[in-house]
C-alpha positions in Angstrom: 22.0 -52.9 -54.5 24.8 -50.7 -56.0 27.5 -53.8 -57.3 29.4 -51.0 -58.5 32.3 -54.3 -59.2 30.3 -55.8 -62.4 27.9 -52.5 -62.7 24.8 -53.1 -64.5 22.6 -48.8 -64.9 20.5 -48.4 -63.1 20.4 -50.3 -60.1 19.4 -49.7 -56.4 20.1 -46.5 -54.8 23.1 -45.7 -56.8 22.8 -43.9 -60.4 26.0 -45.0 -62.6 28.5 -45.2 -66.0 30.7 -48.0 -66.6 33.2 -48.7 -68.8 35.0 -52.6 -68.8 37.9 -51.4 -66.4 36.4 -48.5 -64.3 33.0 -48.0 -62.5 31.3 -45.0 -61.2 28.4 -44.0 -58.7 26.4 -41.2 -56.7 25.1 -42.5 -53.7 24.7 -40.5 -50.9 27.3 -42.8 -48.0 27.6 -40.3 -45.4 24.0 -39.8 -44.9 24.2 -35.8 -45.4 21.5 -36.0 -47.9 23.7 -35.2 -51.0 25.1 -37.4 -53.1 28.6 -38.5 -53.8 30.7 -39.6 -56.2 32.0 -42.9 -55.9 35.1 -44.6 -58.6 35.9 -48.0 -58.6 38.9 -48.8 -60.4 41.2 -52.6 -61.2 44.4 -52.6 -58.6 46.9 -55.1 -59.0 46.8 -58.5 -60.9 43.2 -59.1 -58.6 42.3 -56.0 -56.9 39.8 -53.4 -56.8 40.3 -50.2 -55.4 37.6 -47.1 -54.5 37.6 -43.5 -54.2 35.0 -41.5 -52.6 34.5 -38.1 -53.7 32.4 -35.1 -52.3 31.8 -31.5 -51.5 33.0 -30.2 -48.3 32.3 -26.8 -47.4 33.1 -25.1 -50.9 36.1 -27.7 -51.9 35.1 -31.2 -53.9 37.3 -33.4 -52.4 39.0 -36.9 -51.8 36.2 -38.3 -49.0 37.2 -41.7 -48.5 39.1 -44.9 -50.1 38.9 -48.5 -49.8 41.5 -51.0 -51.5 40.0 -54.5 -51.8 42.4 -58.0 -52.3 39.5 -59.2 -54.6 38.5 -58.6 -58.1 34.7 -58.7 -57.1 34.6 -54.9 -56.5 32.0 -53.2 -54.0 28.6 -53.3 -53.3 27.0 -50.1 -52.0 23.4 -50.7 -50.2 21.8 -50.7 -46.3 22.9 -53.6 -45.4 21.3 -53.8 -41.3 18.2 -52.5 -42.3 19.2 -48.8 -40.2 19.0 -46.5 -42.8 22.5 -45.7 -43.5 24.2 -47.1 -47.1 26.9 -49.7 -46.2 30.6 -49.6 -48.0 30.8 -53.8 -48.5 33.7 -55.9 -50.2 34.8 -59.6 -50.0 38.4 -60.1 -48.7 40.1 -63.3 -49.1 40.4 -64.4 -45.4 44.1 -65.3 -44.6 44.0 -66.5 -41.7 43.0 -70.0 -42.9 46.5 -70.2 -44.3 45.5 -71.1 -47.8 46.9 -69.8 -51.3 44.6 -67.0 -52.5 42.7 -69.5 -55.3 41.5 -71.6 -52.7 41.1 -69.7 -50.0 37.9 -68.5 -48.3 36.7 -65.6 -48.5 35.0 -62.7 -45.6 32.9 -60.4 -46.2 33.6 -56.6 -45.0 31.1 -53.3 -44.2 32.2 -50.3 -44.1 30.1 -46.8 -43.4 32.0 -43.3 -45.0 32.7 -40.9 -42.0 34.1 -37.8 -41.1 37.8 -39.2 -41.2 37.2 -41.5 -43.8 36.2 -45.5 -43.9 35.3 -47.1 -40.7 34.8 -51.4 -40.9 31.6 -51.8 -38.6 31.2 -55.6 -39.3 32.9 -58.7 -41.0 31.4 -62.1 -41.7 32.3 -65.5 -43.3 30.9 -65.8 -46.7 29.9 -69.0 -48.0 29.6 -68.7 -50.9 32.0 -70.0 -54.3 34.6 -67.9 -55.5 37.1 -67.5 -58.4 40.4 -66.3 -58.9 
């Protein structure tokens, strides 16, 4: 597993460089056999953002981006065992009607497609969290 939010290099399918505010990794998240560059950075008081860059034709460009309302960052791993990497984020479950600090979290699974990220699954997250 490559935990982009709290990365300790090297982990899982991604090779990484880390600073305290920014993390970057290389992983083949679109399944084309060529690693993309994943860059994660903080956004706002509690959020994280992920941008994925790669080669399309002869150009190096932004292929997809995600934002998460929690500071935990993103994981990259083949969570469902199908041979393709998913990008995973923990999000606040606002449907519970609780404030951010005590609201339950949900785990959201994404795949990078030709037009950006596609949500493929979401599940309740039973782990504890801190704001």
